[in-house]
C-alpha positions in Angstrom: 263.1 80.6 219.0 262.7 78.4 222.1 259.1 77.7 223.3 257.7 76.3 226.4 255.3 73.6 225.2 253.3 70.8 226.9 250.7 68.5 225.3 248.6 65.5 226.2 249.8 63.9 223.0 253.4 63.6 224.3 253.2 59.9 225.2 251.9 59.1 221.7 254.5 61.4 220.1 257.2 59.6 222.1 256.0 56.3 220.6 255.9 57.7 217.1 259.4 59.1 217.5 260.7 55.7 218.8 259.2 54.0 215.7 260.6 56.6 213.3 264.0 56.4 214.9 264.0 52.6 214.5 263.2 53.2 210.8 265.9 55.8 210.5 263.3 58.3 209.2 263.6 62.0 209.8 260.3 63.7 210.5 258.6 66.9 211.7 255.3 67.6 213.5 253.8 70.4 211.3 250.8 72.5 210.6 247.6 72.6 212.6 248.9 70.5 215.5 251.6 73.1 216.2 249.2 75.9 215.8 246.7 74.4 218.2 249.5 73.6 220.6 250.5 77.2 220.7 246.9 78.3 221.2 246.4 75.7 223.9 243.5 74.1 221.9 242.7 70.5 222.4 243.2 68.4 219.3 243.4 64.8 218.4 244.9 65.4 214.9 248.6 65.2 214.4 250.3 66.2 211.1 253.7 64.7 210.4 256.0 65.4 207.4 258.4 62.5 206.6 261.7 62.5 204.8 260.5 59.2 203.3 257.5 57.8 201.4 254.5 58.1 203.7 252.7 55.3 201.9 255.5 52.9 202.7 256.1 54.1 206.2 252.4 54.5 207.2 251.4 50.8 207.2 254.4 49.9 209.4 253.6 52.8 211.7 250.0 51.6 212.0 251.1 48.1 212.9 253.6 49.4 215.5 250.9 51.6 217.1 248.1 49.0 216.8 246.1 51.3 214.5 244.7 51.3 211.0 246.4 52.8 207.9 244.4 54.7 205.2 246.1 55.8 202.0 244.7 59.3 201.0 246.7 60.4 198.0 248.8 58.1 195.9 250.1 60.8 193.6 251.4 63.1 196.4 252.1 60.2 198.7 249.9 61.1 201.6 248.3 58.7 204.2 246.6 58.5 207.6 247.0 56.3 210.7 243.9 56.1 212.9 244.3 55.0 216.5 241.8 54.3 219.2 238.0 54.1 219.3 235.8 56.9 220.7 232.9 54.5 221.2 235.0 52.2 223.2 236.1 55.1 225.4 239.7 55.3 224.1 241.1 58.5 222.6 240.8 58.5 218.8 243.9 59.9 217.3 244.3 60.8 213.6 247.9 61.0 212.3 248.2 62.4 208.8 251.5 61.6 207.1 252.9 63.5 204.2 256.0 63.0 202.1 258.7 65.7 201.8 261.7 65.4 199.5 263.3 68.8 199.5 263.7 69.8 203.1 261.2 71.0 205.7 261.4 74.7 204.8 260.5 74.1 201.2 257.6 72.0 202.4 256.3 74.8 204.7 256.4 77.2 201.7 253.8 75.0 200.0 251.3 75.3 202.9 248.3 77.6 203.1 248.6 80.1 206.0 251.5 81.3 208.1 250.0 79.9 211.3 249.9 76.4 209.6 253.5 76.7 208.2 255.5 75.9 211.4 257.2 72.7 212.3 259.1 71.0 215.2 261.4 68.0 214.8 259.6 64.9 216.1 262.6 64.0 218.3 262.5 67.4 220.0 258.8 67.5 220.5 258.7 63.9 221.8 261.3 64.7 224.5 260.3 68.2 225.4 258.7 66.9 228.6 262.3 66.3 229.8 263.8 69.4 228.0 260.7 71.5 228.5 261.5 73.3 225.3 261.6 72.8 221.5 263.0 74.6 218.5 260.2 76.0 216.4 260.9 76.1 212.6 258.9 79.2 211.6 260.2 80.8 208.3 257.0 82.7 207.6 256.5 84.2 211.1 253.4 82.2 212.0 254.0 82.6 215.7 253.8 86.4 215.2 250.6 86.0 213.4 249.2 83.8 216.1 250.0 86.5 218.6 248.3 89.0 216.4 245.4 86.6 215.9 245.7 86.9 212.1 245.1 84.6 209.1 247.8 85.4 206.4 248.5 83.5 203.2 252.0 82.1 202.9 252.4 83.2 199.3 250.5 84.8 196.4 249.9 81.4 194.9 248.3 79.5 197.8 244.7 79.8 196.3 245.8 78.7 192.8 247.5 75.7 194.3 244.2 74.7 196.2 241.1 76.9 195.8 239.4 75.2 198.8 241.7 77.4 200.9 239.5 80.4 199.9 236.8 79.0 202.1 239.3 77.6 204.7 240.6 81.1 205.4 237.1 82.2 206.5 236.3 79.0 208.3 239.6 79.2 210.3 238.9 82.8 211.2 235.5 81.7 212.5 236.8 78.8 214.5 239.8 80.6 216.0 238.3 84.0 216.3 241.0 85.4 214.1 241.0 88.2 211.5 242.0 87.7 207.9 244.8 90.1 207.0 244.0 92.9 204.5 246.4 91.6 201.9 245.0 88.0 202.2 241.4 89.4 201.9 242.4 91.1 198.7 244.1 87.9 197.4 240.8 86.0 198.1 238.8 88.6 196.2 241.2 88.3 193.2 240.9 84.5 193.2 237.3 84.0 194.4 236.3 82.7 190.9 238.5 79.6 191.5 236.1 78.2 194.1 233.9 77.0 191.2 236.5 74.4 190.4 236.6 72.8 193.9 234.9 69.5 194.4 231.4 69.9 195.9 232.2 67.6 198.9 235.1 69.8 199.9 232.9 72.9 199.8 230.3 71.1 201.8 232.8 70.2 204.5 234.1 73.7 204.9 230.6 75.2 205.0 229.4 72.8 207.6 232.4 73.5 209.8 231.7 77.2 209.4 228.1 76.7 210.4 229.2 74.7 213.4 230.6 78.0 214.9 228.3 80.1 217.1 227.2 83.4 215.5 228.2 82.2 212.1 226.0 84.7 210.2 228.8 87.3 210.4 231.2 85.0 208.6 228.6 84.4 205.9 228.7 88.2 205.3 232.5 87.8 205.2 232.1 85.2 202.4 229.9 87.7 200.6 232.3 90.6 201.0 235.1 88.5 199.6 233.0 87.5 196.5 232.7 83.8 197.5 228.9 83.7 198.2 228.0 84.7 194.7 230.4 82.0 193.3 229.0 79.3 195.6 225.3 80.1 195.1 224.6 82.7 192.4 220.9 82.0 193.0 221.2 83.6 196.4 222.8 86.7 195.0 219.6 87.4 193.1 217.9 88.0 196.5 220.1 91.0 197.2 218.1 94.3 197.2 214.7 92.5 196.9 212.5 94.6 199.1 209.8 92.9 201.2 206.6 93.6 203.1 206.7 96.6 205.4 207.1 94.4 208.5 210.4 93.2 207.2 213.4 95.2 208.5 215.9 93.8 205.9 215.9 92.9 202.2 215.6 89.2 201.3 219.4 88.6 201.2 220.2 90.2 204.6 217.0 88.7 206.1 218.3 85.2 205.2 221.7 85.9 206.8 220.0 87.3 209.9 217.9 84.2 210.1 221.1 82.2 210.6 221.9 84.5 213.6 218.4 84.0 214.9 218.7 80.2 214.7 221.9 80.4 216.8 220.2 82.6 219.3 217.1 80.4 219.7 219.3 77.3 220.1 221.3 79.0 222.8 224.5 79.2 220.7 224.7 82.9 219.9 223.5 86.4 220.5 220.7 88.6 219.1 221.5 92.3 219.6 218.1 93.7 218.5 216.1 92.7 221.5 216.6 91.8 225.1 217.5 88.3 226.1 214.2 88.0 228.0 212.4 87.0 224.8 214.0 83.6 225.2 211.8 83.1 228.3 208.8 82.5 226.0 210.6 79.9 223.8 210.3 76.2 224.9 213.6 74.7 225.8 214.9 71.6 227.5 218.0 69.4 227.6 216.1 67.0 225.4 215.7 69.7 222.7 219.4 70.8 223.1 220.4 67.2 222.5 218.0 66.9 219.6 219.6 69.7 217.6 223.0 68.1 218.0 221.8 64.8 216.6 223.8 63.7 213.5 221.9 63.5 210.2 224.4 62.2 207.7 228.1 62.5 206.9 229.0 64.4 210.1 226.4 67.1 209.9 223.8 67.8 212.7 220.4 69.3 212.8 221.7 72.6 214.1 224.0 73.1 211.1 221.3 72.0 208.6 218.7 74.4 210.1 221.2 77.2 209.4 221.6 75.9 205.8 217.8 76.1 205.5 217.9 79.6 206.9 220.4 80.7 204.2 218.2 79.3 201.4 214.6 79.5 202.7 213.6 82.6 200.6 215.7 81.7 197.6 212.6 81.8 195.3 211.3 85.2 196.4 212.8 87.1 193.5 210.9 85.1 190.9 207.7 84.9 192.9 207.4 88.6 193.7 204.1 90.2 192.6 202.1 93.3 193.4 198.4 92.9 194.2 195.7 95.2 192.9 196.1 97.2 196.1 199.8 97.6 195.6 200.8 95.1 198.3 203.9 92.9 197.7 203.4 89.2 197.8 205.7 86.2 197.2 203.2 83.6 196.2 204.4 80.0 196.4 208.0 81.0 197.3 208.3 78.2 199.9 207.1 75.5 197.5 209.3 76.8 194.6 212.2 77.4 196.9 212.5 73.8 198.2 213.6 72.3 194.8 215.9 75.2 194.1 217.7 74.7 197.4 217.8 70.9 196.7 219.6 71.6 193.4 222.2 73.9 195.2 222.8 71.3 197.9 223.1 68.4 195.4 225.7 70.5 193.5 227.6 70.8 196.8 227.4 67.0 197.3 225.1 67.1 200.4 223.6 63.7 201.1 220.0 62.8 200.3 219.0 62.8 204.0 220.5 66.3 204.4 218.9 67.6 201.3 215.4 66.3 202.3 215.6 67.8 205.7 216.6 71.2 204.4 214.1 71.1 201.6 211.2 70.1 204.0 212.1 73.0 206.4 212.0 75.4 203.5 208.8 73.9 202.0 206.9 74.1 205.3 208.6 77.1 207.0 205.3 79.1 206.8 203.2 76.3 208.0 203.4 76.8 211.8 201.8 80.3 211.6 199.2 79.0 209.2 197.8 76.2 211.4 195.7 78.6 213.6 194.3 82.1 213.6 195.3 83.6 216.9 194.0 80.6 218.8 195.2 77.2 219.7 195.3 74.9 216.6 192.8 72.0 216.5 193.9 68.4 216.9 193.2 67.9 213.2 195.5 70.8 212.3 198.3 69.4 214.5 197.9 65.9 213.1 198.2 67.3 209.6 201.2 69.4 210.5 203.2 66.4 211.9 202.0 64.2 209.0 203.2 66.6 206.3 206.4 67.8 207.9 207.5 64.4 209.1 211.2 64.3 210.3 211.4 68.1 209.9 208.6 68.9 212.3 210.6 70.2 215.3 213.2 71.8 213.1 210.5 73.7 211.2 208.8 75.0 214.4 212.1 76.5 215.6 213.0 77.9 212.2 209.6 79.6 212.1 210.6 81.5 215.2 214.0 82.4 213.8 212.2 83.6 210.6 210.0 85.8 212.8 212.9 87.4 214.6 214.8 88.0 211.4 211.7 89.6 209.9 211.1 92.2 212.6 214.6 92.7 213.8 214.6 95.7 216.2 210.9 96.2 215.6 209.8 93.0 217.3 206.3 93.2 218.8 206.4 91.4 222.1 202.8 90.4 222.1 203.1 88.8 218.6 206.3 87.1 219.7 204.7 85.7 222.9 201.8 84.3 220.8 204.1 82.7 218.2 206.4 81.2 220.8 203.4 79.9 222.8 202.0 78.3 219.6 205.3 76.5 219.0 205.3 75.4 222.7 201.8 74.1 222.4 202.4 72.1 219.2 205.5 70.6 220.7 203.6 69.6 223.8 201.1 67.8 221.6 203.9 65.8 220.0 204.2 63.9 223.3 200.6 62.7 222.7 201.8 60.5 219.9 199.2 57.8 220.2 196.3 60.3 220.3 197.2 63.2 218.0 200.4 62.7 216.0 200.2 59.1 214.7 197.5 57.1 216.3 197.1 53.4 215.3 194.6 52.9 212.5 191.1 51.6 213.3 190.8 49.9 209.9 193.1 49.1 207.0 192.9 49.0 203.3 191.8 45.4 203.2 188.9 46.2 205.5 187.7 48.9 203.1 188.0 46.8 200.0 186.2 43.8 201.5 183.5 45.8 203.2 182.6 48.0 200.3 183.8 45.8 197.4 186.4 48.4 196.3 189.4 47.8 194.1 192.9 48.8 195.0 193.8 52.4 194.1 194.4 55.9 195.3 190.8 56.1 196.7 191.7 53.6 199.4 194.6 55.7 200.7 192.4 58.9 200.6 189.7 57.2 202.6 192.1 55.9 205.2 193.6 59.3 205.6 190.2 60.9 206.0 189.2 58.3 208.6 192.5 59.0 210.5 191.8 62.7 210.6 188.3 62.1 211.9 189.7 59.9 214.6 192.2 62.5 215.7 189.5 65.1 215.9 187.4 62.9 218.1 184.6 62.3 215.6 185.1 58.5 215.6 186.7 56.0 218.0 185.8 52.5 217.0 186.1 50.2 213.9 182.4 50.3 213.3 182.4 54.1 213.5 185.3 54.1 211.0 183.4 52.0 208.5 180.3 54.2 209.0 182.4 57.3 208.3 183.9 55.6 205.2 180.3 54.8 204.0 179.3 58.4 204.5 182.4 59.6 202.5 181.7 57.2 199.7 178.1 58.3 199.4 179.2 61.9 199.3 181.6 61.1 196.4 178.9 59.3 194.5 176.7 62.3 194.9 179.4 64.6 193.6 179.9 62.4 190.5 176.1 62.1 190.0 175.6 65.9 190.0 178.7 66.7 188.0 178.2 68.2 184.5 178.8 65.8 181.6 182.2 67.3 180.7 183.4 66.6 184.2 182.3 63.0 184.4 
């Protein structure tokens, strides 16, 4: 089949072809590059299959192209050539080189999905600007599946060969807006248990790429339908069917998934079909906030992705903390506090970094805090100081997640007045963050040495407790000078002496 193809990579492909020709190496451009070319998607990744040892050819190619060679798999003879520097303003290309020994069609039979099992000879694709055509090698009808927008497995053994493909099928469907074919869905269900044998870092990468997609909640439901969610996080499956307070529209499991959709909606990356879009008018937003949620955290993840991870796991401890009060009311006492370490354990298992785990755990631990810092009135400066002190780096993320949690609780039954109050509270707390020197983290009036020398105290926890109490008094406007700080410390010490003096003998 002849195809009309054009690509911005052609100058680079021509250089690659010149090098391979000089080395007398037959090669094919394969996989995702061909797929993206046919879909007119921008890509800086090129996959090339060589009829030669990629680990021998790769270093020479890197030298010829003024790039860097990275060996990836010594057993299967796979390597990578990296060109350019994005920070320096030059296009950064990644050329993955694989070794084939039995012909291109046999190599394509070992690939995952039909849309990735196509190839074009490098000589043809390098010169197609002149020929304006190229011969597509497509033994598994990948072009037809691209036209049908379908993800289909190349064979019945693709998931046994590499179980990470189980997640990749769903992630690719999300990124490309494709549908997984019925037979491939059934094959995934049959093999879903294999995902437990995949390295945690590979699972993490696929999940983060899935969560980078807008409206990703629907694809989490796809993972669940295919049996993968239970294999990935059996702790989450325990939340299925757990009923909640009457204001909750969904059970715990589906509320968690809806929270992901709500995060996307609030961060202007998705839709929320249960209310009108005008509810966003009450939510604070700016380009600064938009940039903030795209900030990298660690290992390629950003804050937007990690808030969605927190959304999935934020109520993970509700099943074991569910109790009925004497009045028959359902409560989940301490679920946020207990949920943070459970979520940390899951993420550690999936090889998330320490920074990623801490951010997610803190969002979960404090996700109820924004609605607890006031009672239908603006929070005090002391309450705001304590909020930023305790939540630290997760402060802004937690504020926005609390709004997502609210939306995913009420669903179609959202009370506009309650929403306006909650969004206004978040806006007010955010506005106070700009008053860093006054409210969030003012400079200390005295230090630990001042306390020890003035009151003849020894080092210990009491010093830190006094300094924190003085800081809170300063934020609330009770004190403003060093002398007032020392006077306040004296008052606190006298109170503590009085408590010790009046304590019963057993407590002393």
